[in-house]
N, C-alpha and C positions, 0 to 999 in steps of 0.2 A: 504494500500500500504506500503511495507517495505521500510526501508531506502535505501537498495540496489536498488530497483526498482526506487525509487525517484531519486537517483543519476544517474542511467542509462538513465532515461527519460530526465533528465536535460542535460546530456552530449549529447544525441542524438539530442536534440533541438539545442544546441550551435554548433554542428558539421555542422548544416545547416545555420549558421550565418556568413556572411562576413562583416567585419568591413571596411567601406569606410571612407577615411579621405581626408581633403582638402576642402576649402569652395565651389569651383565650382562643384566638384564631388558630394558633399553632397547635394547641391542645386538641381542638376540635378536628383538625385534619389528621392528626396522629391517631385519634380514636376511630377514624373511618378507615378501616382496613382495605376498602376498595380503592383508596387513593395510594399511589406509589410516591413515596418520599425519597428523594435522592440524597438529601443531607440535612442535618439539623445544625444550626449555628447558635452558639450561646456566648454571651459576654462573660469574660473571666471574672468580672466584678459581681456577677449574680450570686446571691446567697442560695445555696442548694437546699431549699426546703419549700414546702407548700406546692404551688402549681409548677414552679421551675423543676423541683425534684420529680414531680409526676411526669412532666414532659420528657425529662432525660430518661427516666425509667421506661417509659413507653417506647422511646426511640431505641433503647438498648434491647428491649424485648423483641422488637421487630428487626433487629440487626441493621438499623439505620446508622450510618456514620455520624458521629458527633464531633464537632470542631469548636474549640474555644478561641475567642478573639478579644482583642481590646475593644472598648466601646467605639473608638474611631473606626476600627476595621469593620465592626459589625454595622455601623451606620452606612458604610460604603456598600455593604451587601444588601441591607434592607432598603437603602435609599430614603430612609425616613428615621433618622436618629432620634427625633423628638417623640416618636410614638412606637418605636419597636420594642420597648420595655426589655431590651437585652436578649430578645429571642427572635429567630427567623428560621424558616424552613423552605427548602426547595422542593416544590411539588411538580411531578411530571404530568403534563396535560397532553394526552395522546392525540387529541384532535386539534391542537394548536399547530399552526404552520405559518410560513411567510407567504404573502400573496404572490411574490415572484416565483417561489418554488411550486406553489399550488397551480399557477397558470402554466408553468413549464411542464408540469406532469400531465396536463390535459392535451390529448391529440388535437382536438378542436372543440372547445366547450359549446354544448348545445343543451337547452332545456334547464340550465341551472338558474337558481334564484338566490341571489346574494343580497345582503343588507350592508350598507356602508354608513358609517357614523361620522358626521361632520360637525365637530365641536360639541359633542355631548359631554358637558363638563359637570353635570350633576351626578354624583356617584350613585344615588338611589335610582335615578332614571336609567343610568347605564346598566346597573345590575338587573333591573326589571326587563330591560330590552334583551339582554343576554339570555335571561330565563325564557322569555317568550320565543325568541328566535331558535334557541336550542330545542324547544319542545315542538315547534311548528315546522312548516314546510320551507325551511331556509337551509341552503347547502353550505353557506359560509358567511361569516360576519367580518367585514373589513374594518379593523380598528387601527387608526394611525396613532403613533406615539405623540404626535404633534396635535395639540388642540383638544383632545379628549381627556376625560378624567382618568387618572392612573388606576391600575387594577389593584386597588388596596382593599383593606378590611371592609369599608362601607359598601363597595361594589360587590365583594364576595357575599356579604350578608344579604344585600338586596337581591342577589341572584339565587339565594337559597342554596348556595353551593354548586349550582349548575355550571358555573364558570369553568370548573375543572374539566367538564366534559363538552363544553361548547366548541363548535367548529370556528375558532377565532383565526382570522387571517391577518397577520401583522404587517404593518408598513410604516414608513417614516412620515410620509406626506400623502394626504388623501387625493389631492388633485393629480399628482403623479401616478398614484395607484389606479385612479379611474381612467387615466390616459392609457395605461397598460391594458385595462379591461376592454376598452374600446378597440384597441389594436388587436385584441384577441377575438373580436367579433361580438362583443356584448353590447347591449343597449343600456344606457344610463337614464334612470327616471328619478326626478325629484318630486317631492310632495308639496303642492302649493294650493291654497284655498281657492284661487281664481282660475285654476286650470280647466281647460275645456273638457277633457276626458277624466272619468273617475277611475279610481283604483280597480273597481269591480267591472268596468267596461273594457279596459285596455287589453289588447291581445298583441303578441309579438312572437314570431317564430324563433327569435334569438334568445340567448340567455340574457337575463335581466339583472341589473344592479339597482336596487331601490335605495335612495339616499335619504337619510333622516338628518335634518338640520338642527342647529342649536336651539335650545329651549325658548329663547327670547328673540334671537335675530334671524332664525331660519337658516337656510342653506347659504354658504359663503359665495361670493361673486365668482371666485376661481372655479368652484365646483359647478355652480349654476351655468357657467359658460360652456361646460362640457356636456351638459344634459341633452339628450335626444328628445325627451318628452317630459312635460310636467303633468302630474296627476293630482286629482283632488279627492277628498272624501266627502260624500254628501252630508250636509248639516241641516238640522231642523230647529225650530223654536228659537231662532236668533243666536244659537251657539256658533261662535266664530272659529274655534279650533279645539283640538284634543291634546291631552298630554302626549308627549313624544313616545312614551312607553306604551300607551294605549294604541297609538298609530302603528307601532312596531308589531303589536299583537294582531291588528287587523291585516297587516301585510303577511305575517306568518301564517295566518289561517284563511287567507283570501282564496285559496285553491290554486290550481295550476293555471297561472296567467300566461304561460308560454305559448298558448294556442291550442 
């Protein structure tokens, strides 16, 4: 195996790893034996009693490697030194992937239904979106590191733990990611109240990427410029809009809109 392949394999593995931090959150994932934990990280300043001792004992009983770090080192791992409480764990999420690798593995995508997140910065909304998309008829959820809420404890809680099994497709920038999707033959649809066609009327033979915009500002200009079609959701009784997580649920259960 070449050094390049070794690096690519290692990168592909860690693209599927989600680092969970905080004592209660880590304890909960260790108690769930259906979740694969790659490593447990503890601050060497922790007092080994109570929940910290329980976490360490659980990890050792499951033969999970335990590493001790300084608080500064641990904060680099958790990326949230103010809230990690001296504990972090690397959880393997088998359905996580990069969008680039996902698209390259498809001979020519057809009939896929993807959900793209454009500036969803409310953790509760993001968690509920992930839960609905994972449960419904969605093949992948495009989550960009730029602009969206981080995949932290609040998102995990709101997703009711489904984040670990959600088909998350990672990217750095959503506009660039959607450009890749269009080059792969996919149609990009945004949700707008004034759109001519509704979500339930639209038909397309291509694979479709449905874009959910920011909770207050909607879809960004860069993303809107890439859209092939805008879709609306019928409203009655003077209601102007729905919560973005509710919209995600409607998309996930709207049936096969590919034609």
